[in-house]
C-alpha positions in Angstrom: 0.2 15.6 7.3 3.7 14.4 6.5 4.3 10.9 5.1 5.2 9.4 8.5 2.3 10.6 10.2 0.0 9.3 7.6 1.8 5.6 7.7 1.4 5.7 11.5 -2.2 6.9 11.8 -3.1 4.1 9.2 -1.3 1.6 10.9 -2.5 2.3 14.4 -5.9 2.4 13.1 -5.7 -0.8 11.7 -4.3 -2.3 14.9 -6.7 -0.9 17.0 -9.6 -2.3 14.7 -7.7 -5.8 14.9 -8.1 -5.4 18.9 -4.4 -4.3 19.3 -3.0 -1.4 21.4 -0.3 0.1 19.3 0.4 3.6 20.4 3.5 4.5 18.2 5.0 2.9 15.1 8.6 1.6 15.5 9.7 2.7 11.9 12.7 0.3 12.0 10.2 -2.6 12.2 9.7 -4.9 9.2 6.4 -4.4 7.3 4.8 -7.7 8.7 6.5 -7.8 12.1 4.3 -9.5 14.6 4.8 -6.4 17.1 2.9 -4.4 14.6 0.0 -6.5 14.6 -1.0 -6.7 10.7 -1.6 -9.6 8.7 -0.8 -9.4 4.8 -4.3 -8.4 4.1 -4.3 -5.6 6.7 -1.0 -4.5 4.9 -2.5 -4.4 1.9 -5.2 -2.2 3.1 -2.6 0.2 4.5 -0.7 0.4 1.0 -3.6 0.9 -1.0 -4.9 3.5 1.3 -1.5 5.4 1.2 -1.4 4.9 -2.6 -4.7 6.6 -2.6 -3.6 9.4 -0.4 -0.4 9.9 -1.8 -1.2 9.3 -5.3 1.9 7.0 -5.8 2.7 3.6 -4.9 5.6 2.5 -2.9 6.1 -0.7 -5.1 7.0 1.5 -8.2 10.5 1.8 -6.6 13.3 -0.2 -8.0 13.5 -2.0 -4.7 10.4 -2.9 -2.7 10.4 -1.5 0.9 10.9 -4.0 3.7 10.8 -1.9 6.8 8.4 1.3 7.9 11.0 3.5 7.5 11.9 2.3 4.1 8.5 2.8 2.8 8.3 6.1 4.3 11.7 7.1 2.3 10.3 5.7 -0.7 7.0 7.7 -0.7 8.9 10.9 0.6 11.1 10.4 -2.6 9.1 9.6 -5.3 7.2 12.2 -7.4 3.5 12.3 -7.2 
């Protein structure tokens, strides 16, 4: 599974668990955009899951990601 698919799967899963109906993740949105339906604890859960799956933290980059697209780019480009 590619990075974007992993991110989208996790976000949609957490959104549904919270009673949301998100079908696809708009990667241009900010990480905590209300349209995504995640709070800060949900975001932390997604980040920990991604770090476990990918073997790398998106926050090890010089500039922390602010959007889902930036997050995907960081994870795609940092070495495992």
